[in-house]
C-alpha positions as CSV (number, residue, x, y, z in Angstrom):
1,M,-65.1,55.3,140.8
2,A,-62.0,54.4,138.8
3,I,-59.1,56.8,139.0
4,M,-58.2,58.4,135.7
5,G,-54.6,59.5,135.6
6,V,-54.1,63.2,134.7
7,P,-51.9,63.2,131.6
8,L,-48.4,64.6,131.9
9,P,-48.0,67.9,130.1
10,T,-45.9,68.3,127.0
11,G,-43.8,71.0,125.4
12,S,-44.6,74.6,126.5
13,D,-47.4,73.4,128.8
14,V,-44.9,72.1,131.4
15,L,-44.6,74.5,134.4
16,L,-41.0,74.5,135.6
17,T,-41.0,77.5,137.9
18,P,-40.9,77.0,141.7
19,P,-44.3,76.8,143.4
20,D,-45.9,80.0,144.5
21,E,-47.6,80.2,147.9
22,A,-51.0,79.0,146.5
23,E,-49.5,76.0,144.9
24,A,-47.4,75.2,148.0
25,R,-50.6,75.2,150.1
26,W,-52.3,73.0,147.4
27,C,-49.5,70.5,147.6
28,A,-49.7,70.5,151.4
29,T,-53.4,69.9,151.2
30,G,-53.0,67.0,148.9
31,I,-50.3,65.5,151.1
32,V,-52.6,65.7,154.1
33,A,-55.6,64.4,152.2
34,A,-53.6,61.4,150.9
35,A,-51.7,60.4,154.0
36,R,-54.2,61.2,156.7
37,C,-55.8,58.1,158.4
38,P,-59.4,58.3,159.5
39,S,-58.4,59.2,163.1
40,G,-56.3,62.1,161.8
41,L,-52.6,62.9,161.4
42,T,-50.2,61.9,164.1
43,E,-48.1,64.6,165.8
44,L,-45.0,63.3,164.0
45,Q,-46.9,63.5,160.6
46,R,-47.9,67.0,161.3
47,L,-44.4,68.1,162.2
48,L,-43.0,66.3,159.1
49,I,-45.4,68.1,156.7
50,A,-44.9,71.4,158.5
51,A,-41.1,71.1,158.1
52,I,-40.9,69.7,154.6
53,V,-43.2,72.0,152.7
54,P,-41.5,75.3,153.7
55,A,-38.1,73.8,153.3
56,L,-38.8,72.9,149.7
57,T,-41.1,75.8,148.7
58,G,-40.1,78.6,151.0
59,F,-43.7,79.0,152.3
60,E,-44.9,78.3,155.8
61,I,-47.9,76.1,156.2
62,D,-50.4,75.8,159.0
63,V,-50.9,72.1,158.9
64,A,-53.6,72.1,161.6
65,A,-55.6,74.5,159.4
66,V,-55.0,72.5,156.3
67,E,-56.1,69.3,158.1
68,A,-59.3,71.0,159.3
69,E,-60.0,72.1,155.8
70,V,-59.5,68.6,154.5
71,V,-62.0,67.3,157.1
72,A,-64.5,70.0,156.2
73,R,-64.1,69.7,152.5
74,P,-62.5,66.4,151.5
75,L,-60.1,66.6,148.6
76,G,-60.2,63.8,146.1
77,A,-57.3,62.4,144.3
78,Q,-58.6,63.4,140.9
79,T,-59.2,67.0,141.8
80,F,-55.8,67.3,143.4
81,A,-54.1,65.9,140.4
82,E,-55.9,68.2,138.0
83,G,-54.5,71.1,140.1
84,L,-51.0,69.9,139.2
85,A,-51.8,69.2,135.5
86,R,-49.0,71.4,134.3
87,R,-46.4,69.7,136.5
88,N,-44.1,67.1,135.1
89,S,-43.4,63.5,136.3
90,A,-40.5,64.6,138.5
91,F,-42.5,67.2,140.4
92,R,-45.5,64.8,140.8
93,G,-43.2,62.0,141.8
94,R,-41.7,64.0,144.6
95,I,-45.1,64.9,145.9
96,V,-46.0,61.2,146.0
97,Q,-42.8,60.4,147.8
98,I,-43.6,62.9,150.5
99,M,-47.0,61.3,150.9
100,V,-45.3,57.9,151.2
101,L,-42.8,59.3,153.7
102,V,-45.6,60.7,155.9
103,Q,-47.3,57.4,155.6
104,L,-44.2,55.5,156.6
105,V,-43.7,57.1,160.0
106,T,-46.9,55.4,161.3
107,D,-46.4,51.9,162.7
108,P,-47.9,50.0,161.1
109,P,-49.0,52.2,158.1
110,D,-52.7,52.7,158.1
111,P,-54.4,50.6,155.3
112,V,-57.0,53.4,154.6
113,A,-54.2,55.9,154.2
114,A,-52.2,53.5,152.0
115,H,-55.2,53.0,149.7
116,S,-55.6,56.8,149.6
117,V,-51.9,57.4,148.7
118,A,-52.2,54.8,145.9
119,E,-55.2,56.6,144.5
120,F,-53.4,59.9,144.6
121,A,-50.4,58.4,142.9
122,A,-52.6,56.9,140.2
123,A,-54.4,60.2,139.6
124,L,-51.0,61.9,139.3
125,S,-49.9,59.3,136.7
126,V,-47.0,58.3,139.0
127,H,-46.0,54.7,138.8
128,D,-43.7,54.0,141.7
129,D,-42.9,50.4,142.6
130,L,-42.0,51.3,146.2
131,E,-45.2,53.2,146.8
132,R,-47.2,50.3,145.3
133,L,-45.4,47.7,147.4
134,I,-45.8,49.7,150.7
135,G,-49.4,50.2,149.9
136,E,-50.0,46.5,149.2
137,Y,-48.3,45.5,152.5
138,A,-50.3,48.1,154.5
139,I,-53.7,47.3,152.9
140,G,-53.1,43.6,153.4
141,G,-52.2,44.1,157.0
142,R,-48.7,42.8,156.6
143,Q,-45.6,44.1,158.3
144,L,-43.1,46.2,156.3
145,A,-40.3,43.9,157.5
146,G,-40.9,41.8,154.4
147,I,-40.2,44.6,152.0
148,D,-37.0,44.4,150.0
149,F,-36.1,48.1,149.6
150,D,-33.1,47.1,147.4
151,R,-35.0,45.1,144.8
152,N,-37.8,47.6,144.6
153,G,-35.8,50.8,144.6
154,Y,-32.4,52.3,144.1
155,L,-30.5,49.0,143.8
156,R,-33.0,47.2,141.6
157,D,-30.6,47.2,138.6
158,F,-27.4,46.8,140.6
159,D,-24.6,45.0,138.7
160,G,-21.8,43.7,140.9
161,S,-19.4,43.6,137.9
162,R,-19.8,47.3,137.2
163,T,-18.5,48.8,140.3
164,S,-15.3,50.5,139.2
165,N,-16.2,53.5,141.4
166,L,-15.8,51.3,144.5
167,H,-12.3,50.1,143.4
168,V,-12.9,46.6,144.5
169,S,-10.6,43.9,143.0
170,T,-13.4,41.4,142.3
171,A,-17.0,41.6,141.3
172,L,-19.5,42.0,144.2
173,T,-22.2,39.3,144.6
174,G,-24.5,41.8,146.3
175,A,-24.8,45.5,146.7
176,W,-24.1,45.6,150.4
177,E,-21.5,42.8,150.4
178,P,-18.5,43.6,152.6
179,V,-15.0,43.3,151.2
180,T,-12.7,42.3,154.0
181,D,-9.6,40.9,152.2
182,D,-8.6,43.3,149.4
183,P,-5.1,44.8,150.0
184,A,-5.3,47.1,147.0
185,L,-8.6,48.6,148.2
186,A,-7.3,48.9,151.7
187,G,-4.2,50.6,150.5
188,R,-6.2,53.1,148.4
189,W,-8.1,54.1,151.6
190,A,-5.0,54.2,153.6
191,S,-3.4,56.6,151.1
192,L,-5.9,59.3,152.1
193,A,-3.8,59.9,155.2
194,D,-1.1,61.4,152.9
195,L,-3.4,64.1,151.5
196,P,-3.1,67.7,152.8
197,E,-5.3,68.8,155.7
198,G,-8.5,70.5,154.5
199,T,-8.9,68.1,151.5
200,L,-12.0,65.9,151.3
201,G,-9.9,62.7,151.4
202,R,-7.9,63.7,154.4
203,G,-11.1,64.7,156.1
204,V,-12.6,61.2,155.5
205,H,-9.4,59.6,156.8
206,E,-9.6,61.6,160.1
207,F,-13.3,61.0,160.2
208,Y,-12.6,57.2,160.2
209,R,-9.8,57.3,162.7
210,A,-11.7,59.4,165.3
211,R,-14.5,56.8,165.2
212,G,-12.5,53.6,165.0
213,F,-14.1,52.8,161.7
214,V,-12.3,50.2,159.6
215,A,-11.8,51.1,156.0
216,P,-13.1,48.9,153.2
217,G,-10.7,46.1,152.1
218,N,-9.8,45.3,155.7
219,P,-11.2,42.6,158.1
220,G,-14.3,43.9,159.9
221,S,-15.0,46.8,157.5
222,A,-18.4,48.0,156.3
223,P,-19.5,47.3,152.7
224,P,-17.8,49.5,150.1
225,L,-21.1,50.8,148.8
226,L,-22.1,51.9,152.3
227,A,-18.8,53.5,152.8
228,Q,-19.7,55.9,149.9
229,H,-22.1,57.7,152.2
230,D,-19.2,58.4,154.7
231,W,-17.8,60.9,152.2
232,V,-21.2,62.7,152.3
233,H,-20.9,63.0,156.1
234,V,-17.7,65.0,155.6
235,L,-18.8,66.9,152.5
236,A,-22.2,67.9,153.9
237,D,-21.0,68.4,157.5
238,Y,-23.1,65.8,159.3
239,G,-22.1,63.9,162.4
240,T,-22.4,60.2,162.9
241,K,-25.1,59.7,165.5
242,V,-28.3,58.0,164.2
243,E,-30.1,61.3,163.7
244,S,-27.3,62.5,161.4
245,E,-27.6,59.3,159.4
246,I,-31.2,60.2,158.6
247,E,-30.0,63.6,157.4
248,V,-27.3,62.1,155.2
249,F,-29.6,59.7,153.5
250,A,-32.3,62.4,153.0
251,L,-29.8,64.5,151.2
252,I,-28.5,61.6,149.1
253,A,-32.1,60.6,148.2
254,R,-33.1,64.1,147.1
255,A,-30.0,65.0,145.2
256,N,-30.5,62.1,142.8
257,D,-33.1,62.8,140.1
258,D,-33.7,59.0,139.8
259,L,-36.8,58.8,142.0
260,R,-35.8,55.3,143.0
261,A,-33.2,56.8,145.3
262,F,-36.0,57.6,147.6
263,S,-35.9,53.9,148.7
264,L,-32.7,54.7,150.6
265,L,-34.5,57.3,152.8
266,A,-37.5,55.0,153.1
267,M,-35.2,52.2,154.4
268,V,-33.5,54.5,156.9
269,V,-36.8,55.8,158.3
270,S,-38.0,52.2,158.6
271,L,-34.9,51.3,160.5
272,F,-34.5,54.4,162.7
273,E,-38.0,55.6,163.4
274,T,-40.5,52.7,163.3
275,G,-38.1,49.8,163.4
276,S,-40.3,48.0,161.0
277,V,-37.2,46.9,159.1
278,A,-34.8,44.9,161.2
279,S,-31.6,45.6,159.3
280,G,-30.3,47.3,156.1
281,A,-27.4,48.4,154.0
282,G,-25.3,45.4,155.2
283,L,-24.5,47.0,158.6
284,F,-27.4,49.1,160.1
285,E,-29.7,47.6,162.7
286,A,-33.1,48.8,163.7
287,D,-33.2,51.5,166.5
288,R,-36.6,53.1,166.9
289,G,-37.7,56.6,167.6
290,H,-35.0,58.8,166.2
291,L,-37.1,60.8,163.8
292,S,-39.4,61.6,166.7
293,Q,-36.6,63.3,168.6
294,P,-37.0,67.1,169.0
295,G,-36.0,69.0,165.9
296,M,-35.5,66.0,163.7
297,T,-38.2,66.8,161.2
298,V,-36.7,70.2,160.6
299,R,-33.3,68.6,160.2
300,L,-34.6,66.0,157.7
301,A,-36.4,68.6,155.8
302,D,-33.3,70.8,155.5
303,A,-31.3,67.9,154.2
304,L,-33.9,67.4,151.5
305,R,-33.6,71.1,150.7
306,R,-29.9,70.9,150.4
307,G,-30.1,67.8,148.2
308,A,-32.7,69.5,146.0
309,L,-30.5,72.5,145.5
310,C,-27.4,70.6,144.4
311,T,-26.5,71.2,140.8
312,G,-28.1,68.8,138.4
313,S,-28.6,65.2,139.4
314,T,-26.0,63.6,141.6
315,D,-25.8,60.0,142.7
316,F,-23.6,60.3,145.7
317,L,-23.4,56.6,146.2
318,G,-22.3,56.2,142.6
319,L,-19.4,58.6,142.5
320,D,-15.7,57.8,142.4
321,W,-14.9,59.8,145.5
322,F,-11.1,59.1,145.1
323,E,-11.2,61.4,142.0
324,L,-12.3,64.2,144.3
325,A,-10.2,63.2,147.4
326,D,-7.3,65.7,146.8
327,R,-9.6,68.7,146.5
328,P,-10.4,71.1,149.4
329,V,-13.8,70.3,151.0
330,S,-15.0,73.8,150.2
331,V,-14.2,73.4,146.5
332,V,-16.0,70.1,146.2
333,R,-19.1,71.6,147.9
334,A,-19.0,74.5,145.4
335,E,-18.7,72.0,142.5
336,F,-21.9,70.3,143.6
337,G,-23.6,73.5,144.4
338,M,-24.3,72.2,147.9
339,P,-25.7,75.0,150.1
340,P,-24.9,75.3,153.8
341,K,-27.3,74.2,156.4
342,H,-30.2,76.5,157.2
343,E,-30.1,78.2,160.5
344,R,-33.3,76.4,161.4
345,A,-31.6,73.0,161.1
346,I,-28.6,74.2,163.2
347,A,-31.0,75.5,165.9
348,A,-32.8,72.2,165.7
349,G,-29.6,70.4,166.6
350,S,-27.9,69.5,163.3
351,V,-24.2,69.1,164.0
352,G,-21.1,68.3,162.0
353,P,-18.6,65.4,162.5
354,W,-16.3,67.7,164.5
355,E,-18.9,69.4,166.7
356,A,-20.2,68.5,170.1
357,G,-22.7,65.8,169.7
358,G,-21.4,64.8,166.3
359,I,-19.9,61.5,167.4
360,S,-21.4,58.8,169.7
361,P,-19.9,57.6,172.9
362,F,-19.5,54.1,171.3
363,Q,-17.6,55.7,168.4
364,I,-15.4,57.7,170.7
365,N,-14.5,54.5,172.6
366,A,-13.7,52.7,169.4
367,G,-11.6,55.6,168.3
368,R,-9.7,55.6,171.5
369,Q,-9.0,51.9,171.3
370,L,-7.7,52.3,167.7
371,A,-5.4,55.1,168.8
372,A,-4.1,53.1,171.6
373,A,-3.5,50.1,169.3
374,E,-1.6,52.3,166.9
375,G,0.4,54.0,169.7
376,R,-0.9,57.6,169.1
377,E,-2.9,60.2,170.9
378,Y,-6.6,60.1,170.3
379,R,-7.9,63.2,168.5
380,A,-11.5,64.2,167.7
381,P,-11.4,68.0,167.6
382,G,-14.5,69.7,168.9
383,A,-16.6,66.5,169.0
384,L,-15.7,65.1,172.5
385,S,-18.4,66.9,174.4
386,V,-21.4,64.6,174.1
């Protein structure tokens, strides 16, 4: 039977209030029904749904009970979409993204589940290029390594000549292109050292020095676009081990009302959980199993919550961070309406850049080498106990 998309509501028919408990459970039921493969949800999928739904709605969900209900009384895509008839495209799109995320953590994605997610997206009148592409790969039995997350997501319309926020001296030929010989750019980053302690820019400078990171514009530096996310590490209080990278990109993806930003999180999960993508963002390399670590689904879910609660829509990779560099970190957080981490995320192991576990042994070694080369004492307050 052909899937008929449930029309989007108009005018006063749009429901903009947060979900109540019944609707939260309905959403969870739809996510389970869409993403579940014939043999059932994996343990990681269960943990992911159990963490994300309460983080974003405030209501706890018994995923095992929901799955049992779906098995006993299968929920079709059309019926589910009709239950969200008053929800707008943004709400529906976020639901589809959670379905895709739950699907992505299986390796490889199940073709039956991929077909199901596609049906649910169609019924919800959600037209998402990334969901469609992932579905086509899974249904066709192909590996996700062939997916270009950039061309089918956040960076689809990237224009290398319109990057004033990055302060590069010449146009970029690609989004993740490194800039390794740009004295003006290097000087701008070096000037962060002159800002007062407690400012965002000074925090980023110390963040780089402690880890031996090379600032954009210098030989061996990361791409300027990727360096944008380092400001979020400091602003949102996330360390720099791989698990914290997942948190940072979850927050970035959810804070942006452009649904294509979800491709950033999809890329990171495909790098750092399944390893289905070999490399990304001009620097990252695949390293499997990090979302499966204890507490990580809770940490990811809380990062999504924090991004969702930021004021308005913020493209954290598109900001001119140097315009904010001289402001205290606390002030910038308040300007974005960024809430603190939930105690559940902290209990689950979420750490900041200056806390124990917030820096990797490799980064500590690189930071020590840089300090020695510059003839200064190495400092990484609070983060040395790993």
